[in-house]
C-alpha positions as CSV (number, residue, x, y, z in Angstrom):
1,M,88.6,71.7,72.7
2,G,87.5,74.1,70.0
3,V,88.2,77.8,69.7
4,V,84.6,78.7,70.8
5,T,84.8,76.5,73.8
6,E,88.1,78.0,74.9
7,L,86.7,81.5,74.3
8,R,83.8,80.7,76.5
9,L,86.1,79.3,79.2
10,A,88.1,82.5,79.0
11,A,85.0,84.7,79.2
12,E,84.0,83.0,82.4
13,V,86.7,84.9,84.3
14,P,85.6,88.5,83.5
15,R,82.0,87.5,84.2
16,W,83.0,86.0,87.5
17,A,85.1,89.1,88.2
18,G,82.1,91.3,87.6
19,R,80.0,89.4,90.0
20,F,82.8,89.2,92.6
21,Y,83.4,93.0,92.3
22,L,79.8,93.8,92.8
23,R,79.5,91.4,95.8
24,H,82.6,92.9,97.5
25,W,82.6,96.4,96.1
26,A,82.8,98.1,99.5
27,V,86.1,96.5,100.5
28,I,87.5,96.8,97.0
29,V,86.6,100.4,96.6
30,G,87.6,101.2,100.2
31,L,91.1,99.9,99.8
32,S,91.4,101.4,96.3
33,L,90.6,104.9,97.6
34,V,94.0,105.0,99.3
35,A,95.6,105.0,95.8
36,S,92.9,107.3,94.4
37,V,93.5,110.0,96.9
38,Q,97.3,109.7,96.7
39,R,97.2,109.9,92.9
40,L,94.8,112.9,93.0
41,V,97.1,114.8,95.3
42,A,100.4,113.7,93.8
43,V,99.4,114.4,90.2
44,N,97.4,117.6,90.8
45,W,99.5,119.4,93.5
46,G,102.6,117.2,94.0
47,L,104.1,115.7,97.1
48,P,107.6,116.7,98.0
49,G,110.5,114.3,98.5
50,A,110.1,112.0,101.4
51,L,106.4,112.6,101.6
52,G,106.0,111.6,98.0
53,F,108.0,108.4,98.6
54,A,106.1,107.6,101.7
55,S,102.8,108.0,100.0
56,E,104.0,105.6,97.2
57,V,104.9,103.0,99.9
58,V,101.4,103.4,101.4
59,V,99.8,102.9,98.0
60,L,101.9,99.8,97.4
61,A,100.9,98.4,100.8
62,A,97.2,99.1,100.1
63,R,97.4,97.4,96.7
64,V,99.1,94.4,98.1
65,L,96.5,94.2,100.9
66,L,93.8,94.5,98.2
67,V,95.1,91.6,96.2
68,V,95.5,89.5,99.4
69,V,91.9,90.3,100.4
70,I,90.6,89.5,96.9
71,W,92.5,86.2,96.9
72,R,91.3,85.3,100.4
73,L,87.6,86.1,99.5
74,A,87.9,84.4,96.1
75,T,89.4,81.1,97.4
76,R,87.5,80.9,100.7
77,G,86.4,77.2,101.0
78,E,88.2,76.2,97.8
79,R,91.1,73.9,97.4
80,V,93.9,75.6,95.5
81,S,96.5,73.4,93.7
82,W,99.4,74.6,91.6
83,A,99.3,71.1,90.0
84,N,95.8,72.0,88.8
85,A,97.1,75.3,87.4
86,R,99.8,73.5,85.5
87,S,97.4,71.0,84.1
88,F,94.9,73.8,83.2
89,A,97.6,75.7,81.4
90,T,98.6,72.6,79.5
91,R,95.0,71.7,78.5
92,H,93.6,75.2,78.0
93,W,96.4,77.3,76.8
94,P,94.2,78.8,74.1
95,S,91.9,80.0,76.8
96,L,94.8,81.7,78.5
97,L,95.7,83.4,75.2
98,W,92.1,84.7,74.9
99,Q,92.5,86.0,78.5
100,G,95.6,87.9,77.4
101,A,93.8,89.3,74.4
102,L,90.8,90.4,76.5
103,L,93.1,92.1,79.0
104,S,95.0,93.7,76.2
105,V,91.8,95.2,74.8
106,A,90.9,96.5,78.3
107,F,94.4,98.0,78.6
108,L,94.1,99.7,75.2
109,V,90.7,101.2,76.0
110,F,91.3,102.3,79.5
111,D,95.0,103.2,79.5
112,V,96.0,104.1,76.0
113,G,92.6,105.4,75.0
114,A,91.5,107.2,78.2
115,E,94.9,108.5,79.3
116,Q,96.9,109.1,76.2
117,V,94.4,109.6,73.4
118,V,91.7,111.6,75.3
119,G,94.3,113.3,77.4
120,G,96.3,114.3,74.3
121,L,93.2,115.9,72.8
122,L,92.9,118.3,75.8
123,P,94.6,121.6,76.0
124,E,97.9,121.5,77.9
125,S,96.4,123.5,80.8
126,A,93.7,120.8,81.4
127,R,95.8,117.7,81.1
128,Q,97.2,117.5,84.6
129,T,93.8,117.9,86.2
130,Y,92.3,115.4,83.8
131,L,94.9,112.9,84.6
132,A,94.5,113.4,88.3
133,V,90.8,112.9,88.2
134,L,91.1,110.0,85.7
135,L,93.5,108.2,88.1
136,F,91.2,109.0,91.0
137,V,88.4,107.2,89.2
138,K,90.4,104.4,87.6
139,N,91.9,103.1,90.9
140,P,88.7,101.8,92.5
141,T,87.2,100.8,89.1
142,V,89.5,99.7,86.3
143,I,92.6,99.0,88.3
144,A,90.7,97.2,91.1
145,F,88.6,95.2,88.6
146,T,91.9,94.2,86.8
147,F,93.2,92.8,90.1
148,V,90.0,90.9,90.6
149,W,90.3,89.6,87.0
150,W,93.9,88.4,87.5
151,V,92.9,86.6,90.7
152,G,90.0,85.1,88.9
153,L,92.3,83.8,86.2
154,V,94.5,82.1,88.7
155,R,91.5,80.9,90.6
156,Q,90.0,79.3,87.5
157,A,93.2,77.5,86.8
158,A,94.2,76.4,90.3
159,V,91.0,75.5,92.1
160,S,90.0,71.9,92.1
161,R,86.8,71.5,90.2
162,P,85.6,70.1,86.9
163,V,86.1,72.4,84.0
164,P,82.9,72.7,81.9
165,V,83.1,71.4,78.4
166,G,81.0,71.8,75.3
C-alpha cells in the first residue's frame, strides 16, 4: 500500500474517535469529571497526605473505568482477535507510524503548547490557577479523546473486518 493509502487508514481512527466521542459524550465527560474536579482541587488548593493519595486512587479507578466503558462500547457486537491485530501491524505498520505522528502532534499542541508554553508566558502568580483550570478542561476533552483514540487504534487493528484499500 502507498503512503497516501496508509495515511488515510491512519486518519480513519481520529475521525472514528470524533464520532464516537460525540455519540457517547455524556458517559465520557461524566467519568472524566472525577479527574477534572480532583485536579482542580489538588492543583489549586492542595490535598493533604492521605486525602491526596486517596484522591489519586479514585482518579485512577475512574480512568480505568472510562477505558473499560469506551472499549465495551467500541467493540459491542464486534469480534476482536489479537491475531488480526498482529496481521494488521505487519501489513499496515506505516499506518501505525502515522498514528504515532498524529498523536505526537496532538501531544505537542495540548501538553507542551497549552501547559508549558502558554503557562510559561503567564506571570508566576497566575500559573497555578491557569494549570488547575486547564487540567479541569483537558480531562473531559483532550485526555478523554486520547483514550477514545487509543481504543480506536486497537479496535481498527483487532476487529475482524476487511480493511479498505485504494
